[in-house]
N, C-alpha and C positions, 0 to 999 in steps of 0.2 A: 504494500500500500504506500503510495507516495503521499507527500504532505498535501499536495493539491487535491488528491482523492479524499483524504480525510477532511480537509476544509470544506469541500463540496458536500460531503456527507453531513457534517455538522451543521452547515448552513441550511440544509434541507430538514433535518430532524429536530433541531433545537426549537423552532417555532411550534412544532407539533407537541412538544413537551412543555410549552409555555415558557421557554427560555429564550434569551436573546444572544445573538452571535457576539456582540461586543464584550460580554462578560466572559467569553471563552477564548477570545482572540489571544490574550497573553499566555494562557495556560494550554493552548491547543496541542503543543508537543506532548505534554503529559497525558492529556485526554486521548490523543491519537495512539500513544504507546499503550494505554489501557484498552483502547478499542481493538488494537492489533492483538493483544493478549486474549481478549474475549473471542475474537475470530478463531484463534488457535484452539481455545478451550472447546468451542462448539464444532471444530473441524469444518469451518466454513471457509471457502477459498478466497473470497473477496467481499468488498462492501456491497456489491449488487446482490450477491447471495444472502448477505446479512440483512439487507432491506427486505428481501423475500421472507427470510426467517422471522423477522419482526412482524411482518404482516400476518403470518400464519400463527404466531405466538405473541400477540400484543401484551399479554399479561406477564410474560417472562422477561423479555428484553434482554 
């Protein structure tokens, strides 16, 4: 996952969570690192697959 991929993902999902991008801009590297760890835990290959996963499991995240 590239930094740009992560930023695009965050900018898409944060509003759905009631959060704003400016609050995550400075900590994005840490958030992206944790997001990458989550992808590995779930054995999900990329952010597109993770978006699908989240749609199928909205209560889990």
